[in-house]
Backbone as JSON, one array per atom type, in Angstrom:
{
  "sequence": "MMKLSNIYEVKKHIKIESKGPRFEVGDFCVKLGSVTMTQNFKGILVEVEYRPCVVPAMAWDLIREFLQGYLGCTISNQAPQFLQSRMNDIYQPTDTIAQYLEHFGQYRKATGVI",
  "N": [[-191.88, -178.87, -64.62], [-192.47, -176.86, -62.85], [-191.6, -177.87, -60.43], [-188.89, -177.68, -60.68], [-188.37, -175.0, -60.46], [-187.44, -174.08, -58.0], [-184.82, -174.83, -57.98], [-183.67, -174.24, -60.45], [-182.4, -171.37, -61.95], [-183.12, -168.58, -63.86], [-180.95, -167.34, -66.26], [-179.72, -164.11, -66.36], [-179.94, -161.86, -69.07], [-177.48, -159.98, -69.9], [-176.47, -157.16, -71.53], [-173.5, -156.16, -72.89], [-171.33, -153.8, -74.26], [-168.98, -152.14, -76.44], [-168.49, -149.06, -77.74], [-167.42, -146.53, -80.0], [-165.25, -143.93, -81.38], [-163.03, -144.26, -84.25], [-159.69, -143.92, -85.15], [-157.1, -143.0, -87.43], [-153.71, -142.9, -87.27], [-151.02, -142.26, -88.84], [-149.41, -145.26, -89.47], [-150.93, -146.56, -87.63], [-153.96, -147.81, -86.22], [-156.41, -146.67, -84.15], [-158.79, -147.41, -81.76], [-161.24, -146.15, -79.72], [-163.21, -147.13, -77.15], [-166.22, -146.78, -75.45], [-167.34, -148.47, -72.77], [-170.32, -150.02, -72.01], [-172.74, -151.46, -69.85], [-175.76, -152.79, -69.86], [-176.79, -150.16, -70.31], [-175.34, -148.69, -68.45], [-172.45, -146.87, -67.8], [-169.21, -148.29, -67.81], [-166.47, -148.22, -68.32], [-163.47, -147.53, -70.27], [-162.17, -148.79, -73.28], [-159.17, -149.18, -75.05], [-158.04, -149.83, -78.17], [-155.33, -150.73, -80.13], [-153.84, -150.96, -83.26], [-151.16, -151.94, -85.23], [-150.73, -151.56, -88.41], [-148.85, -152.4, -90.55], [-147.67, -154.76, -89.62], [-148.19, -158.16, -88.67], [-147.37, -159.87, -86.72], [-147.24, -160.08, -83.37], [-144.87, -160.01, -81.68], [-142.98, -158.68, -83.17], [-144.0, -156.13, -83.36], [-144.68, -155.21, -80.85], [-143.02, -153.52, -79.16], [-143.05, -151.1, -80.55], [-145.81, -150.52, -80.56], [-146.22, -150.29, -77.8], [-144.58, -148.05, -77.21], [-145.92, -146.12, -78.73], [-148.43, -146.07, -77.39], [-147.57, -145.23, -74.83], [-146.85, -142.66, -75.43], [-149.32, -141.41, -75.59], [-150.83, -142.25, -73.34], [-149.11, -142.26, -71.22], [-147.1, -143.43, -68.44], [-148.7, -145.5, -67.61], [-148.86, -147.68, -69.17], [-147.87, -150.98, -69.45], [-144.65, -152.62, -69.65], [-144.7, -155.2, -70.38], [-146.3, -157.41, -72.67], [-149.87, -157.81, -73.14], [-151.45, -160.34, -71.13], [-152.91, -162.26, -72.58], [-151.69, -162.21, -75.11], [-149.09, -163.07, -74.66], [-148.47, -165.81, -74.98], [-148.79, -166.04, -77.66], [-147.08, -164.48, -79.12], [-145.31, -164.87, -81.28], [-146.87, -165.79, -83.29], [-149.06, -165.43, -86.16], [-151.21, -162.75, -86.0], [-154.68, -163.0, -85.53], [-158.14, -162.25, -86.39], [-159.75, -163.55, -84.5], [-158.22, -163.42, -82.23], [-158.51, -160.79, -81.4], [-161.23, -160.8, -80.77], [-161.22, -162.63, -78.63], [-159.75, -161.16, -76.75], [-161.44, -158.97, -76.29], [-163.61, -160.34, -75.13], [-162.37, -161.26, -72.83], [-161.84, -158.84, -71.48], [-164.47, -157.86, -71.2], [-165.47, -159.82, -69.52], [-164.01, -159.2, -67.22], [-165.12, -156.72, -66.59], [-167.71, -157.55, -65.99], [-167.27, -159.19, -63.73], [-166.37, -157.27, -61.96], [-168.67, -155.9, -61.38], [-170.17, -157.82, -60.25], [-171.77, -159.45, -61.82], [-172.17, -162.44, -63.47]],
  "CA": [[-191.11, -177.65, -64.66], [-192.72, -176.07, -61.65], [-190.78, -178.41, -59.35], [-187.52, -177.25, -60.9], [-188.24, -173.56, -60.26], [-186.68, -173.84, -56.78], [-183.42, -175.15, -58.25], [-183.24, -173.61, -61.69], [-182.48, -169.91, -61.95], [-183.01, -168.06, -65.21], [-179.77, -166.51, -66.41], [-180.04, -162.77, -66.83], [-179.29, -161.49, -70.32], [-176.84, -158.7, -69.7], [-175.85, -156.67, -72.76], [-172.3, -155.36, -72.67], [-170.79, -153.42, -75.56], [-168.0, -151.08, -76.51], [-168.73, -148.25, -78.93], [-166.68, -145.29, -79.99], [-164.62, -143.53, -82.64], [-161.86, -144.95, -84.78], [-158.77, -142.94, -85.69], [-155.9, -143.5, -88.09], [-152.57, -142.05, -87.0], [-149.94, -142.89, -89.59], [-149.63, -146.69, -89.69], [-151.69, -147.1, -86.51], [-155.41, -147.65, -86.14], [-156.75, -146.58, -82.73], [-160.23, -147.43, -81.49], [-161.59, -145.82, -78.34], [-164.54, -147.66, -76.9], [-166.89, -146.55, -74.18], [-167.96, -149.75, -72.4], [-171.56, -149.91, -71.25], [-173.39, -152.72, -69.51], [-177.18, -152.45, -69.65], [-176.92, -148.71, -70.33], [-174.52, -148.07, -67.4], [-171.05, -146.71, -68.19], [-168.32, -149.1, -66.99], [-165.06, -147.91, -68.53], [-163.02, -147.24, -71.63], [-161.21, -149.71, -73.87], [-158.36, -148.61, -76.11], [-157.5, -150.87, -79.04], [-154.34, -150.17, -81.05], [-153.37, -151.91, -84.27], [-150.08, -151.46, -86.1], [-151.15, -152.22, -89.64], [-147.87, -153.08, -91.4], [-147.13, -155.98, -89.03], [-149.21, -159.06, -88.13], [-146.76, -160.71, -85.7], [-147.15, -159.21, -82.19], [-143.52, -159.87, -81.14], [-142.24, -157.71, -83.98], [-144.61, -154.81, -83.28], [-145.07, -154.84, -79.49], [-142.27, -152.38, -78.64], [-143.55, -149.91, -81.24], [-147.16, -150.25, -80.04], [-146.05, -149.82, -76.41], [-144.06, -146.69, -77.27], [-147.03, -145.3, -79.23], [-149.39, -145.92, -76.3], [-146.97, -144.43, -73.77], [-146.9, -141.27, -75.87], [-150.66, -140.88, -75.35], [-151.38, -142.61, -72.03], [-148.08, -142.13, -70.19], [-146.44, -144.6, -67.85], [-149.67, -146.51, -67.2], [-148.71, -148.82, -70.09], [-146.89, -151.96, -68.98], [-143.63, -153.05, -70.61], [-145.08, -156.56, -70.77], [-147.47, -157.55, -73.54], [-151.03, -158.35, -72.41], [-151.38, -161.76, -70.79], [-153.47, -163.06, -73.68], [-150.76, -162.26, -76.24], [-147.77, -163.58, -74.32], [-148.24, -167.15, -75.54], [-149.0, -165.97, -79.11], [-146.27, -163.37, -79.62], [-144.65, -165.18, -82.56], [-147.88, -166.29, -84.24], [-149.75, -164.41, -86.93], [-152.39, -162.25, -85.28], [-155.93, -163.3, -86.22], [-159.31, -161.55, -85.83], [-160.25, -164.26, -83.32], [-157.44, -162.94, -81.09], [-159.17, -159.55, -80.95], [-162.49, -161.21, -80.13], [-160.9, -163.24, -77.33], [-159.34, -160.11, -75.82], [-162.65, -158.24, -75.89], [-164.36, -161.2, -74.21], [-161.64, -161.26, -71.56], [-162.08, -157.55, -70.82], [-165.87, -157.8, -70.82], [-165.6, -160.68, -68.34], [-163.49, -158.46, -66.07], [-166.13, -155.72, -66.23], [-168.84, -158.25, -65.34], [-166.86, -159.6, -62.39], [-166.26, -156.06, -61.13], [-170.02, -155.5, -60.96], [-170.83, -158.96, -59.62], [-172.64, -160.16, -62.77], [-171.39, -163.47, -64.16]],
  "C": [[-191.29, -176.83, -63.39], [-191.87, -176.57, -60.47], [-189.33, -177.95, -59.47], [-187.32, -175.76, -60.61], [-187.46, -173.22, -58.99], [-185.18, -173.99, -57.03], [-182.87, -174.34, -59.42], [-183.44, -172.1, -61.62], [-182.26, -169.42, -63.38], [-181.82, -167.1, -65.28], [-180.18, -165.15, -66.99], [-179.27, -162.48, -68.12], [-178.76, -160.07, -70.18], [-176.13, -158.31, -70.99], [-174.66, -155.8, -72.38], [-171.7, -155.07, -74.04], [-169.8, -152.29, -75.42], [-168.21, -150.35, -77.83], [-167.9, -146.98, -78.84], [-166.01, -145.02, -81.32], [-163.39, -144.36, -82.99], [-160.99, -143.89, -85.45], [-157.63, -143.64, -86.41], [-154.81, -142.46, -87.88], [-151.37, -142.71, -87.66], [-150.28, -144.34, -89.88], [-150.47, -147.34, -88.59], [-153.18, -146.85, -86.69], [-155.76, -147.72, -84.65], [-158.26, -146.53, -82.6], [-160.44, -147.16, -80.01], [-163.02, -146.26, -78.1], [-165.05, -147.34, -75.51], [-167.68, -147.82, -73.86], [-169.2, -149.48, -71.55], [-172.13, -151.3, -71.02], [-174.8, -152.36, -69.07], [-177.34, -150.95, -69.4], [-176.15, -147.99, -69.23], [-173.07, -148.03, -67.87], [-170.15, -147.5, -67.24], [-166.85, -148.76, -67.17], [-164.76, -147.62, -69.98], [-162.02, -148.29, -72.05], [-160.47, -148.97, -74.98], [-157.74, -149.77, -76.89], [-156.55, -150.21, -80.03], [-153.86, -151.27, -81.97], [-152.27, -151.24, -85.08], [-150.23, -152.22, -87.41], [-150.07, -152.93, -90.45], [-147.38, -154.43, -90.88], [-148.24, -156.83, -88.42], [-148.65, -160.02, -87.08], [-146.52, -159.83, -84.47], [-145.74, -158.99, -81.65], [-142.72, -158.81, -81.89], [-142.77, -156.28, -83.83], [-144.84, -154.34, -81.85], [-144.33, -153.61, -78.97], [-142.75, -151.07, -79.27], [-144.94, -149.52, -80.75], [-147.08, -149.69, -78.62], [-145.57, -148.38, -76.39], [-145.14, -145.71, -77.75], [-148.03, -145.02, -78.12], [-148.84, -145.06, -75.16], [-146.95, -142.96, -74.13], [-148.24, -140.62, -75.59], [-151.15, -141.1, -73.92], [-150.36, -142.54, -70.9], [-147.59, -143.46, -69.66], [-147.42, -145.67, -67.36], [-149.57, -147.77, -68.06], [-147.57, -149.71, -69.61], [-145.86, -152.26, -70.07], [-143.92, -154.45, -71.14], [-146.28, -156.51, -71.72], [-148.64, -158.06, -72.71], [-150.92, -159.86, -72.23], [-151.84, -162.65, -71.93], [-152.45, -163.24, -74.8], [-149.44, -162.95, -75.92], [-147.48, -164.96, -74.89], [-148.36, -167.15, -77.07], [-148.12, -164.92, -79.78], [-145.64, -163.64, -80.99], [-145.6, -165.75, -83.6], [-148.46, -165.11, -85.03], [-151.03, -164.04, -86.2], [-153.63, -162.44, -86.13], [-157.07, -162.47, -85.64], [-159.87, -162.23, -84.58], [-159.47, -163.86, -82.06], [-158.05, -161.66, -80.53], [-160.46, -159.89, -80.21], [-162.22, -161.77, -78.74], [-160.49, -162.19, -76.31], [-160.53, -159.26, -75.37], [-163.46, -159.06, -74.9], [-163.69, -161.23, -72.83], [-161.9, -159.96, -70.79], [-163.54, -157.42, -70.38], [-166.13, -158.66, -69.59], [-165.1, -159.98, -67.09], [-164.48, -157.39, -65.62], [-167.31, -156.38, -65.52], [-168.49, -158.67, -63.92], [-166.79, -158.41, -61.44], [-167.62, -155.61, -60.61], [-170.8, -156.65, -60.33], [-171.79, -159.71, -60.51], [-171.79, -161.16, -63.52], [-172.25, -164.23, -65.13]]
}
């Protein structure tokens, strides 16, 4: 093992999480998350769910309009890249997990931690 110490590098265990309040506005559920990585603030994630509909293609325009009402023109007319190939599928909890992992990966790359 000692001979491998020159080659093998121990991977750092970086904790990244998003915590924050959850609001219900009519049929929408909005979660605001403050993203921290090893106790350092990195950004804010906004998660919006339109509860009556589980197919993203049928709800995207309504979600986009809802977000534009709160966040203005910073919201793209296009659905997030992750959802574009799944717009007509039933939305699953694993889709939410995959999107969080994608965003967390972007935060890690921005700070140079992979």
